[in-house]
KOLNU-222989 format. One record per residue (C-alpha): residue in three letters; x, y, z. Coordinates in pm, whole numbers, padded with zeros to 5 digits, always signed. Layout:
ALAXYZ/...
***
This chain:
MET+13179+15480+08944/GLN+13406+15171+08973/ASP+13150+14952+09167/ALA+12882+15011+08899/ILE+12739+14711+08709/LEU+12883+14676+08364/LEU+12589+14712+08135/THR+12716+14764+07771/PRO+12544+14743+07448/TRP+12530+14385+07310/ARG+12725+14470+07003/ASP+13022+14594+07203/PHE+13131+14272+07365/PRO+13436+14079+07260/VAL+13392+13754+07071/GLU+13683+13575+07262/ASP+13438+13324+07428/THR+13209+13253+07141/ASP+13128+12900+07031/PRO+13349+12790+06752/PHE+13042+12641+06586/ALA+12830+12965+06626/PRO+12853+13269+06412/PRO+13153+13499+06500/ASP+12925+13790+06612/GLU+12702+13577+06832/GLU+12737+13631+07206/LYS+12781+13353+07468/TRP+12677+13382+07820/ASP+12742+13141+08117/PHE+12428+13187+08316/VAL+12102+13381+08305/LEU+11922+13534+08608/VAL+11556+13600+08585/SER+11383+13851+08809/ASN+11049+14015+08823/ILE+11024+14396+08767/HIS+11026+14530+09125/GLN+10915+14859+09244/VAL+11185+15131+09225/GLY+11354+15164+09554/SER+11196+14853+09700/GLU+11392+14603+09915/LYS+11391+14341+09644/GLU+11531+14578+09391/ASN+11815+14688+09626/LYS+11891+14335+09706/ARG+11918+14249+09338/LYS+12135+14537+09265/LYS+12364+14451+09536/PHE+12402+14096+09435/LEU+12476+14193+09067/ASP+12723+14452+09220/GLU+12912+14182+09392/LEU+12939+13978+09070/SER+13070+14282+08901/LYS+13338+14323+09160/LYS+13443+13969+09087/GLY+13505+14060+08719/PHE+13169+13924+08586/THR+13028+14088+08270/ILE+12653+14150+08311/LYS+12395+14227+08041/LYS+12052+14322+08108/ILE+11742+14268+07887/GLU+11400+14389+07986/ASP+11080+14213+07876/LYS+10788+14104+08095/LYS+11063+14021+08317/LEU+11427+14130+08380/PHE+11691+13898+08232/TYR+12055+13925+08337/GLY+12318+13745+08146/VAL+12650+13687+08324/ARG+12983+13580+08187/ALA+13288+13504+08411/PRO+13623+13643+08343/ASN+13896+13416+08205/GLN+14111+13450+08524/ILE+13872+13248+08719/PHE+13916+12946+08490/GLN+14290+12990+08467/LYS+14307+12972+08847/TYR+14099+12660+08828/GLN+14325+12496+08564/CYS+14637+12590+08782/LEU+14501+12456+09101/LEU+14357+12134+08975/ARG+14623+12049+08708/ASN+14666+11667+08698/PRO+14978+11552+08884/ASP+15068+11338+08593/ARG+15086+11646+08380/MET+15316+11868+08605/LEU+15575+11827+08333/GLN+15384+12058+08112/ASN+15444+12433+08105/PRO+15227+12561+08387/THR+15185+12895+08205/VAL+15014+12732+07920/HIS+14633+12725+07973/HIS+14415+12501+07743/ASP+14052+12576+07662/ILE+13838+12482+07934/PRO+13528+12249+07865/VAL+13186+12422+07848/THR+13050+12192+08118/THR+13339+12279+08350/ARG+13295+12650+08286/ILE+12922+12624+08370/ARG+12984+12429+08678/ILE+13243+12680+08815/VAL+13020+12969+08745/ASN+12722+12812+08915/PHE+12947+12737+09214/ILE+13045+13113+09226/LEU+12693+13238+09189/GLN+12555+13006+09463/ASN+12826+13105+09702/THR+12832+13480+09630/MET+12713+13660+09951/THR+12566+13996+09979/PRO+12458+14189+10289/ASP+12088+14238+10370/LEU+12045+14597+10283/GLY+11705+14600+10471/LYS+11913+14603+10807/GLY+12176+14858+10734/THR+12450+14944+10484/ALA+12814+14852+10502/PRO+13125+14821+10305/THR+13146+14547+10047/GLY+13305+14305+10307/VAL+13662+14345+10206/MET+13885+14481+10487/LEU+14170+14703+10374/SER+14491+14679+10564/ARG+14702+14977+10636/ASP+14956+14866+10390/LEU+14686+14840+10112/GLN+14563+15182+10190/GLN+14918+15315+10150/GLY+14934+15164+09798/SER+15158+14867+09852/CYS+15080+14485+09773/PRO+15230+14305+10063/VAL+15138+13950+09957/ALA+15473+13792+10012/GLY+15484+13475+10220/THR+15126+13415+10183/GLY+15167+13101+09972/ILE+14954+13230+09704/PRO+15040+13054+09377/SER+15109+13269+09073/CYS+14789+13148+08898/LEU+14592+13324+09184/THR+14746+13661+09137/THR+14627+13931+08891/PRO+14818+14046+08594/GLY+14953+14327+08815/GLU+15130+14089+09067/ASP+15403+13844+09064/ALA+15421+13518+09233/GLY+15645+13637+09513/GLY+15405+13910+09617/GLY+15607+14192+09465/ARG+15432+14471+09295/LYS+15437+14508+08913/PRO+15339+14823+08727/GLY+14964+14852+08728/CYS+14915+14678+09063/SER+14680+14885+09252/SER+14487+14835+09576/ASP+14146+14871+09394/LYS+14239+14600+09149/LEU+14368+14364+09420/GLN+14066+14427+09637/LYS+13811+14390+09348/ARG+13965+14086+09174/LEU+14083+13872+09470/GLY+13872+14010+09752/VAL+14141+13910+10000/ILE+14199+14007+10368/LEU+14562+14083+10329/PRO+14849+13984+10566/GLY+14859+14184+10890/ARG+14481+14141+10924/GLU+14424+13769+10924/HIS+14332+13765+11288/MET+14037+13989+11202/GLY+13844+13682+11079/ARG+13468+13638+11054/GLU+13431+13630+11429/GLN+13595+13963+11502/SER+13469+14137+11183/PHE+13116+14101+11313/THR+13197+14263+11641/ASN+13214+14583+11453/PRO+12884+14757+11531/PHE+12865+14886+11179/ARG+12853+14532+11039/SER+12693+14336+11331/ALA+12347+14404+11190/LEU+12420+14259+10855/LEU+12296+13913+10749/PRO+12485+13763+10443/GLU+12253+13622+10185/LYS+12334+13390+09906/LEU+12156+13333+09571/HIS+11954+13052+09720/ASP+11817+13296+09992/LEU+11742+13563+09740/MET+11533+13320+09533/LYS+11340+13222+09848/LYS+11263+13576+09900/LYS+11161+13617+09526/VAL+11447+13860+09449/PHE+11525+13629+09163/GLU+11278+13395+09010/ALA+11516+13166+08815/THR+11875+13093+08725/PHE+11996+12858+08456/PRO+12262+12805+08199/LEU+12165+12819+07831/HIS+12091+12565+07572/GLU+12337+12685+07305/LYS+12307+12610+06943/GLU+12613+12393+06952/GLU+12711+12109+06718/VAL+12689+11865+07009/ARG+12341+11969+07097/GLU+12205+11947+06754/PHE+12364+11604+06720/LEU+12206+11485+07054/LYS+11869+11609+06943/GLU+11873+11430+06626/LYS+12053+11112+06709/TRP+11970+11050+07077/ALA+11655+11235+07197/ARG+11421+11070+06949/TRP+11184+10777+06978/ARG+11308+10628+06655/ASP+11643+10568+06800/ILE+11508+10352+07086/PHE+11723+10046+06987/CYS+12040+10261+06898/GLN+12352+10288+07110/GLN+12383+10606+07322/PRO+12649+10863+07238/ILE+12789+10872+07588/GLU+13084+11077+07497/LYS+12879+11360+07349/ILE+12638+11339+07639/ARG+12940+11400+07868/CYS+13054+11699+07653/TYR+12698+11867+07688/PHE+12576+11758+08031/GLY+12888+11667+08217/GLU+13014+11346+08370/LYS+12746+11273+08617/VAL+12465+11271+08369/ALA+12679+11065+08123/LEU+12754+10812+08382/TYR+12383+10793+08459/PHE+12300+10707+08107/ALA+12599+10473+08077/TRP+12477+10289+08383/LEU+12113+10282+08263/GLY+12223+10153+07922/TRP+12448+09886+08080/TYR+12167+09781+08310/THR+11910+09763+08031/TYR+12158+09566+07815/LEU+12213+09289+08083/LEU+11858+09310+08180/GLY+11775+09181+07842/ILE+11943+08848+07934/ALA+11747+08821+08252/ALA+11434+08902+08055/VAL+11483+08617+07815/VAL+11545+08363+08091/GLY+11246+08491+08294/LEU+11009+08459+07992/VAL+11144+08099+07918/VAL+11067+08009+08284/PHE+10723+08157+08245/VAL+10654+07990+07914/ALA+10769+07664+08058/GLY+10526+07719+08338/ILE+10240+07769+08081/THR+10327+07449+07906/VAL+10257+07251+08219/PHE+09935+07457+08283/ASN+09711+07144+08278/SER+09964+06867+08358/SER+10018+06940+08726/GLN+09884+06661+08964/VAL+09821+06928+09229/SER+09605+07125+08989/LYS+09432+06813+08873/GLU+09335+06715+09223/ILE+09188+07071+09294/CYS+08994+07062+08969/GLU+08854+06710+09044/ALA+08767+06797+09405/HIS+08392+06836+09338/ASN+08295+06695+09676/THR+08549+06888+09886/ILE+08355+07137+10102/MET+08578+07436+10215/CYS+08506+07637+10525/PRO+08336+07989+10475/LEU+08573+08276+10384/CYS+08399+08522+10629/ASP+08187+08517+10939/GLN+07857+08671+10804/LYS+07659+08533+10526/CYS+07944+08370+10353/PRO+07847+08013+10221/PHE+08056+07706+10204/TRP+08244+07673+09880/LEU+08381+07394+09665/LEU+08750+07339+09617/SER+08697+07266+09253/ASP+08559+07620+09190/THR+08924+07746+09212/CYS+09054+07525+08928/THR+09178+07808+08717/TYR+09339+07973+09015/ALA+09524+07663+09096/LYS+09655+07618+08738/VAL+09782+07984+08740/THR+09953+07916+09071/HIS+10140+07620+08935/MET+10235+07819+08628/ILE+10434+08048+08863/ASP+10521+07810+09145/ASN+10735+07531+09001/GLU+11071+07393+09009/GLY+11194+07639+08734/THR+11117+07931+08978/VAL+11379+07806+09215/LEU+11643+07791+08938/PHE+11544+08130+08813/ALA+11580+08279+09163/MET+11929+08143+09187/PHE+12002+08284+08845/MET+11894+08623+08934/ALA+12111+08624+09256/ILE+12411+08548+09032/TRP+12299+08801+08768/ALA+12278+09078+09020/THR+12640+09023+09116/VAL+12773+08982+08763/PHE+12592+09302+08663/LEU+12753+09504+08933/GLU+13101+09361+08881/LEU+13079+09416+08494/TRP+12950+09775+08561/LYS+13248+09846+08774/ARG+13481+09737+08492/GLN+13272+09942+08246/ARG+13297+10244+08484/ALA+13678+10210+08522/THR+13726+10201+08151/VAL+13492+10511+08103/VAL+13655+10724+08364/THR+14007+10640+08252/ASN+13927+10753+07908/TRP+13788+11075+08072/ASP+14105+11103+08284/LEU+13889+11103+08596/TYR+14001+10770+08760/ARG+14203+10944+09028/TRP+13998+11264+09044/ASP+13922+11399+09390/GLU+13581+11563+09447/GLU+13676+11710+09770/GLU+13987+11874+09627/GLU+13784+12021+09344/GLU+13531+12175+09595/LEU+13805+12333+09801/ALA+13969+12468+09489/MET+13653+12639+09390/GLU+13590+12767+09734/LEU+13939+12930+09728/ILE+13876+13073+09386/ASN+13557+13231+09499/ASN+13712+13352+09828/LEU+14085+13323+09899/GLN+14026+13364+10270/HIS+13793+13066+10283/GLU+13858+12828+10569/PRO+13738+12464+10517/ARG+13480+12337+10732/GLN+13607+12077+10972/TYR+13463+11724+10983/GLN+13236+11693+11277/HIS+13028+11420+11434/SER+12763+11446+11713/TYR+12653+11130+11872/PHE+12348+11321+12020/CYS+12251+11447+11667/SER+12296+11101+11519/THR+12086+10947+11791/ILE+11809+11195+11731/VAL+11814+11129+11359/LEU+11818+10757+11404/LEU+11513+10773+11634/LEU+11327+10994+11385/VAL+11413+10747+11098/LEU+11277+10463+11315/VAL+10955+10664+11374/MET+10917+10720+11012/ILE+10966+10350+10928/ALA+10698+10261+11200/VAL+10465+10511+11012/LEU+10528+10350+10684/ILE+10480+09998+10835/GLY+10161+10129+10987/ILE+10043+10227+10635/ALA+10117+09870+10523/HIS+09891+09753+10815/ALA+09615+09981+10693/LEU+09644+09826+10350/VAL+09607+09480+10526/ILE+09288+09597+10712/TYR+09152+09733+10386/ARG+09205+09386+10221/VAL+09038+09211+10517/ILE+08741+09428+10514/ALA+08712+09427+10128/THR+08721+09058+10127/SER+08444+09032+10367/LEU+08231+09296+10187/PHE+08297+09128+09838/ALA+08201+08789+09978/GLN+07871+08926+10095/SER+07802+09117+09771/ASN+07484+09070+09578/PHE+07695+09017+09260/GLU+07778+08660+09197/PHE+08115+08744+09035/LEU+08221+08954+09337/ARG+08115+08669+09571/GLU+08311+08411+09369/GLN+08619+08633+09324/ALA+08618+08802+09656/ASN+08977+08747+09756/THR+09109+08807+09405/MET+08920+09150+09384/ALA+09047+09242+09730/VAL+09406+09170+09626/MET+09367+09377+09300/THR+09202+09677+09458/GLY+09447+09656+09748/ALA+09737+09672+09493/VAL+09590+09994+09324/LEU+09554+10146+09666/HIS+09908+10041+09746/TYR+10016+10242+09429/ILE+09836+10551+09533/THR+09996+10540+09866/ILE+10337+10498+09690/VAL+10270+10821+09483/ILE+10159+11019+09799/MET+10424+10893+10042/THR+10701+10952+09788/LYS+10649+11337+09829/VAL+10618+11296+10212/ASN+10936+11089+10230/ARG+11136+11350+10042/ARG+11039+11616+10275/VAL+11119+11410+10590/ALA+11449+11310+10437/LEU+11548+11675+10379/TYR+11450+11775+10725/LEU+11670+11504+10870/CYS+11961+11610+10641/ASP+11911+11960+10781/LEU+11932+11827+11132/GLU+12272+11652+11048/GLN+12422+11967+10884/PRO+12649+11771+10652/ARG+12991+11941+10559/THR+12957+11927+10189/PHE+12701+11905+09926/SER+12822+11554+09831/GLN+12797+11449+10191/ARG+12448+11589+10202/GLU+12353+11403+09887/ASN+12473+11072+10014/ASN+12295+11110+10349/PHE+11976+11210+10157/THR+12009+10909+09922/VAL+12037+10664+10216/LYS+11725+10805+10392/ILE+11508+10845+10095/PHE+11585+10500+09966/THR+11526+10351+10310/PHE+11186+10523+10322/GLN+11093+10434+09963/PHE+11188+10077+10027/PHE+10948+10041+10310/THR+10681+10235+10123/ASN+10696+10011+09819/PHE+10762+09672+09980/SER+10594+09671+10320/SER+10269+09537+10165/LEU+10460+09287+09959/ILE+10652+09153+10259/TYR+10320+09103+10431/ILE+10171+08896+10141/ALA+10480+08710+10087/PHE+10569+08611+10451/PHE+10261+08676+10672/LEU+09953+08627+10468/GLY+09779+08302+10565/ARG+10024+08224+10841/ILE+09909+08441+11132/ASN+09539+08417+11067/GLY+09459+08127+11310/HIS+09224+07861+11211/PRO+08843+07808+11206/GLY+08704+07841+11549/ASN+09006+08055+11658/TYR+09070+08314+11412/VAL+09293+08614+11462/ARG+09072+08921+11434/ILE+09125+09294+11370/ALA+08951+09482+11643/GLY+08788+09154+11750/LYS+08564+09170+11451/TRP+08731+09114+11103/ARG+08939+08794+11075/LEU+09266+08804+10876/GLU+09282+08660+10518/GLU+09359+08306+10424/CYS+09578+08159+10151/HIS+09432+07981+09865/PRO+09465+07598+09903/SER+09722+07593+09615/GLY+09940+07873+09792/CYS+09981+08244+09837/ILE+10233+08302+09562/THR+09959+08409+09317/ASP+09863+08700+09552/LEU+10225+08819+09547/PHE+10233+08778+09173/ILE+09912+08982+09129/GLN+10039+09257+09366/MET+10374+09298+09196/ALA+10222+09287+08844/ILE+09981+09565+08912/ILE+10228+09786+09100/MET+10491+09747+08817/LEU+10251+09803+08533/LEU+10109+10107+08699/LYS+10446+10252+08793/GLN+10580+10190+08435/THR+10275+10318+08253/ILE+10101+10589+08447/SER+10412+10726+08597/ASN+10604+10747+08276/VAL+10307+10903+08086/MET+10271+11160+08359/GLU+10645+11203+08358/TYR+10638+11301+07988/LEU+10296+11479+07963/ILE+10336+11717+08267/PRO+10648+11875+08156/TRP+10523+11889+07790/ILE+10195+12053+07877/ALA+10376+12297+08120/HIS+10634+12388+07845/LYS+10343+12453+07594/LEU+10160+12671+07844/ARG+10464+12877+07942/LYS+10538+12918+07575/LYS+10196+13044+07501/GLN+10198+13286+07792/GLN+10537+13429+07708/ARG+10458+13466+07341/PRO+10514+13829+07244/LYS+10244+14019+07076/LYS+10323+14161+06750/ARG+10310+14549+06747/SER+10139+14730+06455/MET+10398+14939+06255/MET+10324+15296+06181/LEU+10371+15426+05835/GLY+10738+15516+05775/GLU+10845+15375+06117/ASP+11160+15156+06096/GLU+11143+14801+06245/GLU+11321+14775+06576/VAL+11632+14547+06561/GLU+11575+14261+06818/ASP+11853+14168+07041/PRO+11945+13816+06927/CYS+12005+13718+07294/LYS+11646+13814+07388/ARG+11496+13522+07180/GLN+11744+13271+07315/TRP+11692+13364+07669/LEU+11315+13366+07644/SER+11312+13031+07474/ASN+11527+12880+07756/TYR+11322+13041+08027/GLN+11007+12883+07878/LEU+11154+12546+07932/ASN+11068+12347+08248/GLU+11278+12412+08561/VAL+11537+12174+08673/ASN+11696+12134+09023/VAL+11955+11942+09217/PHE+11695+11649+09239/SER+11631+11617+08876/LEU+11890+11354+08815/PHE+11850+11209+09160/ASP+11472+11135+09094/GLU+11588+10931+08775/PHE+11837+10727+08971/LEU+11582+10662+09259/GLU+11325+10543+09003/MET+11561+10297+08836/VAL+11700+10153+09176/ILE+11343+10099+09303/GLN+11264+09918+08979/TYR+11588+09726+09019/SER+11468+09615+09364/PHE+11138+09491+09222/THR+11332+09305+08950/THR+11555+09122+09194/ILE+11408+09092+09537/PHE+11076+08912+09466/VAL+11155+08775+09119/ALA+11082+08430+09235/ALA+10713+08516+09248/PHE+10716+08730+08942/PRO+10949+08602+08657/LEU+10817+08853+08426/ALA+10965+09144+08628/PRO+11295+09159+08422/LEU+11086+09169+08105/LEU+10872+09442+08219/ALA+11173+09638+08339/PHE+11364+09586+08000/CYS+11073+09716+07809/ASN+11025+10008+08025/ASN+11399+10098+08022/LEU+11399+10109+07645/PHE+11149+10389+07658/GLU+11287+10538+07980/ILE+11622+10617+07815/ARG+11466+10815+07534/LEU+11208+10969+07755/ASP+11490+11104+07989/ALA+11675+11225+07679/ILE+11377+11410+07531/LYS+11314+11580+07860/MET+11663+11701+07904/MET+11716+11825+07543/ARG+11369+11954+07461/LEU+11145+12011+07762/HIS+11379+12107+08049/ARG+11634+12375+08094/ARG+11999+12279+08077/MET+12100+12085+08370/VAL+12406+12230+08558/PRO+12685+11982+08486/ARG+12851+11799+08778/LYS+13176+11614+08767/ALA+13181+11254+08890/LYS+13397+10945+08849/ASP+13120+10688+08956/ILE+12748+10674+09038/GLY+12819+10750+09400/ILE+12658+10599+09684/TRP+12397+10434+09449/LEU+12660+10165+09392/GLN+12658+10065+09755/VAL+12274+10078+09758/LEU+12277+09835+09457/GLU+12508+09599+09629/ALA+12283+09610+09946/ILE+11968+09530+09713/GLY+12178+09230+09567/ILE+12203+09089+09921/LEU+11838+09158+10000/ALA+11746+08977+09670/VAL+11928+08652+09787/ILE+11756+08673+10133/GLY+11402+08781+09970/ASN+11404+08500+09707/GLY+11510+08240+09962/LEU+11237+08340+10185/VAL+10972+08345+09894/ILE+11070+07994+09797/ALA+11100+07864+10142/ILE+10786+08035+10293/THR+10561+08168+10026/SER+10598+07888+09764/ASP+10461+07550+09798/PHE+10781+07401+09662/ILE+10898+07281+10009/PRO+10568+07130+10129/VAL+10545+06943+09789/GLN+10893+06812+09816/VAL+10829+06698+10171/TYR+10509+06506+10079/LYS+10664+06359+09765/TYR+10956+06205+09946/THR+10803+06125+10275/TYR+10421+06093+10265/SER+10336+06017+09901/PRO+10220+05667+09778/CYS+10546+05624+09613/MET+10717+05625+09959/THR+10460+05471+10181/GLU+10301+05209+09948/ASN+10596+05159+09696/SER+10363+05245+09413/THR+10519+05300+09079/GLY+10220+05331+08856/VAL+10084+05653+09014/ASP+10216+06016+09037/CYS+10401+06068+09361/LEU+10196+06383+09420/THR+09865+06195+09431/GLY+09682+06281+09745/TYR+09888+06597+09820/ILE+09581+06829+09836/ASN+09388+06608+10071/GLN+09699+06583+10285/SER+09737+06961+10301/LEU+09390+07034+10394/SER+09277+06984+10767/VAL+08931+06915+10880/PHE+08722+07126+11099/ARG+08397+07033+11272/ILE+08127+07279+11195/GLN+07990+07265+11532/ASP+08310+07423+11671/PHE+08254+07754+11486/GLU+08268+08056+11710/PRO+07923+08176+11846/HIS+07898+08488+11648/THR+07990+08308+11313/LYS+07684+08286+11094/VAL+07682+07965+10886/PRO+07392+07799+10688/GLU+07176+07615+10943/MET+07069+07334+10704/LEU+07265+07132+10445/PRO+07134+06955+10140/ASP+07023+06588+10148/PHE+07335+06508+09930/VAL+07561+06530+10241/ARG+07335+06266+10429/ASP+07498+06001+10204/GLU+07838+06148+10163/ILE+07959+06314+10478/LYS+07789+06187+10783/GLU+08050+06271+11067/CYS+08408+06328+11143/SER+08628+06066+11257/LEU+09006+05974+11291/LYS+09151+05778+11004/PRO+09299+05452+11135/GLY+09677+05435+11159/ASN+09736+05800+11047/GLY+09575+06021+11320/GLN+09437+06217+11041/VAL+09079+06336+11069/VAL+08853+06279+10761/GLU+08492+06292+10669/GLN+08326+05951+10673/GLY+08197+05882+10329/SER+08416+06118+10158/GLU+08647+05867+10021/ALA+08356+05661+09904/ALA+08228+05953+09724/MET+08543+05973+09517/GLN+08488+05612+09401/ARG+08116+05567+09368/LYS+07816+05761+09242/PRO+07569+05861+09507/PRO+07232+05680+09471/GLY+06999+05844+09227/LEU+07275+06080+09086/PRO+07395+06072+08721/SER+07740+05958+08652/ASP+07849+06300+08512/PRO+08053+06470+08795/HIS+07915+06798+08678/GLY+07564+06677+08673/GLY+07311+06610+08976/SER+07586+06560+09223/ARG+07738+06889+09138/ASP+07403+07050+09165/ARG+07335+06919+09506/VAL+07677+07044+09640/GLN+07595+07391+09494/ARG+07278+07362+09710/LEU+07497+07303+10006/VAL+07730+07610+09933/ARG+07423+07812+09892/GLY+07292+07699+10239/GLU+06957+07556+10110/PRO+06779+07345+10384/GLY+06831+06981+10407/LEU+07027+06857+10702/ALA+07131+06978+11045/LEU+07502+07069+11105/THR+07570+06840+11387/GLY+07895+06635+11331/LEU+07962+06772+10989/CYS+08295+06905+10868/CYS+08458+07152+10621/ARG+08826+07168+10516/TYR+09082+07453+10547/ARG+09435+07488+10438/ASP+09675+07395+10728/TYR+09839+07097+10900/ARG+09640+07051+11207/ASN+09467+06760+11417/ALA+09097+06755+11429/ASP+09063+06676+11798/ASP+09247+06975+11947/TYR+09347+07149+11624/SER+09719+07136+11720/TYR+09995+07113+11464/THR+10059+06776+11307/VAL+10399+06602+11276/GLN+10394+06683+10899/PHE+10375+07062+10988/TRP+10707+07025+11181/HIS+10865+06833+10912/ILE+10775+07099+10666/PHE+10892+07365+10900/ALA+11240+07201+10930/ALA+11263+07156+10554/ARG+11173+07523+10504/LEU+11450+07646+10753/ALA+11706+07397+10608/PHE+11631+07511+10242/LEU+11653+07874+10348/ILE+11989+07831+10511/LEU+12125+07610+10217/PHE+11986+07848+09948/GLU+12129+08167+10103/HIS+12473+08024+10179/VAL+12508+07872+09828/ALA+12374+08193+09662/LEU+12611+08416+09871/CYS+12904+08199+09805/VAL+12826+08201+09428/LYS+12804+08580+09432/LEU+13144+08596+09617/ILE+13303+08362+09355/ALA+13145+08573+09073/ALA+13286+08897+09239/TRP+13638+08736+09263/TYR+13626+08591+08905/VAL+13529+08932+08746/PRO+13789+09188+08852/ASP+13658+09542+08919/VAL+13938+09704+08699/PRO+14018+09563+08356/GLN+14394+09475+08325/SER+14410+09709+08033/VAL+14325+09994+08255/LYS+14596+09898+08514/ASN+14841+09860+08238/GLN+14752+10213+08099/PHE+14819+10367+08443/LEU+15135+10161+08481/GLU+15278+10283+08140/ARG+15180+10641+08222/LYS+15371+10641+08548/HIS+15665+10479+08393/SER+15671+10732+08121/ASN+15634+11031+08355/LEU+15917+10908+08581/ARG+16141+10853+08284/LYS+16083+11198+08151/GLU+16135+11359+08494/LEU+16469+11160+08541/SER+16579+11275+08194/MET+16515+11637+08275/MET+16704+11606+08599/GLU+17004+11467+08418/TYR+16981+11734+08148/SER+16965+12007+08403/THR+17277+11852+08588/GLU+17483+11847+08279/VAL+17382+12200+08190/
***
């Protein structure tokens, strides 16, 4: 029977496709299909047989091995690859003999076979039977081959045909039908629409391999890890932890995994290489901050403010507290928030631009060496469609404004949900701060805000892990609604959506901390509350940038430790379990019984099947992980100078981790051809712009850099009193703290009813400071200069103890007329903003505009200064074109003379 699946003994196959590095008698197969052993005559068995029958009709060689599961090895005929070479011959090589076919790379072979497997359709036998789908014309049934005038190139004809459509000896209707599967001339009008009007075919539903795998007809499909020289080299010289500082063999990665994987590792290696420079600069900035740990005038004032009473941090049972208690926190803040941070933020904006421009040059050099610089992905996809089905009609470009509107609205809804999750994290921090402040443990009470930030960061990481899975499902659903024309277009649409969702998932909480924390919370006596009960958080008197530092440090550390450990352990454990489950049991031999010769393919196929499954998202996930890390490294780097260093260390391990997974733990990935990293480059460029905006906002809003500079050059003693012997930042903390009358607290706020006797001498009442309009506590300035009666001279002695009695709420003095301090620039009479607030606001806005314009101009200059394509690459193309034109002209002159 001609339609029967070709199942021949393994020793009978020719060795024409064997690996040159493999033994001559070893077989080589393009793909392996795995199926469960279904009941005889069942629908799944019929579907499997029909699908394999369709492959057989296309000339595929199929081999079956039965174990606990059914394994089918498939090998494509050489004619398919000859057609591919003919259709996609490089235009610059048209002078070569078109009949000469060179060996096709293994990666290209696997890619073509995978495309044909994924696009081979078989009817649903459960709903009827029908012909194989090939319509025979009257001429074909009469035995002629009327293909003249069809425009079919000679490389698409079978050995029994000529290019003009004439019939050669051996050209039969069966061969033409079976090898090309064409709807011959005279019946073109019976396209897909009319063919389904036939009642015999109308009940049939075409199914592809993807549909059959959903219905569990096939369990897995994968190319094989062959015992090739390239693979052994990569396993020994690339996929090992000991080679962590060695250069990657990009050319051999391309030979084994294809161009797309090679470009990913080339990009990751280039990113890591340049990240080392940013890591060194960031470390220098951080170390420089440590050297001034104890020398900051702002930190000194906070550490010496033993008599500055701060307002309670919550409404219930929270005591007053001393500003000097946060001395260490203030020093850490200055270690991060200093002049070097501004310069580092500017440096990272330039670095991001230079990195992308240098990568474009590197990419141009690489793809030119691979002869892919002018490769067209759409043309290749159309060629493979025609090779699979000569009657294929390209799907037209379409755009629906209604569909786009629906998708846009759904994207906005999803973004609103992600922002809502960020709000939930804010609510958690507010409630946690209140609970920690009322805790019975002294450590929790004193570090209530810090503990809330840290636990909130851990909770944020958990939401990132969960929402990553949700975001993927939503993005896939939206892509299905759009119905993209090609797989590449679908991948681009999916990339944009998943990155958008992941950006809001990762950065919504950080955006709140950076730009809203402590700025929308109101002030004592008029706090902004959640549900009318819990008031929003406040910034530390030394600034909010430390909160952002803690949040980023925890998230990056967790993502780069737990995530990477799980990324390696889960596939490793899964591989070990699958290997243990599939391990064959040794059968006891009877006396005189000969040992059964094992098929050499069986062990290879089983070992590949035991590896972890890969899918179209395997490489995508690696790209997404790195791009999110790139966002952390650039957007908020002003608040976390160590981000490039952590990313650099992580990437050194990430490269080898991905290599080990691909070579040892995962099945072989289907190679894909590519000449760049695709839409990820546009994403990276967008992140570069966001980095300029984000760092400008962090310095202008989150940092205390602008308020300090405004005070230094406007309100400091150096400007108002022409003092030269004091630090110009003297008095900054007192100037940045507003005064609140305790009697103005909201009615439901519970504060200590009595204050210690110490306050009777030091803080008697609130009054306006003459000539300044500022409200101060009478006696507070004297407390800075003289020792209260009966107290020791040691500032940490009796006076300190009495203030501690105040913050504990011990009885002593009524609250009438007393004050506490809080971070803001407000008047004490009506709590309106002071003139200094508006000066600072104007300075922030001016700095933001100046910083972003300067940074963007520098980025544009850097992009212009570093060309995308090296001159050597341009000259190479120029010489190639000149040489080809000269050869063509010479051939024309030679033919004219003849």
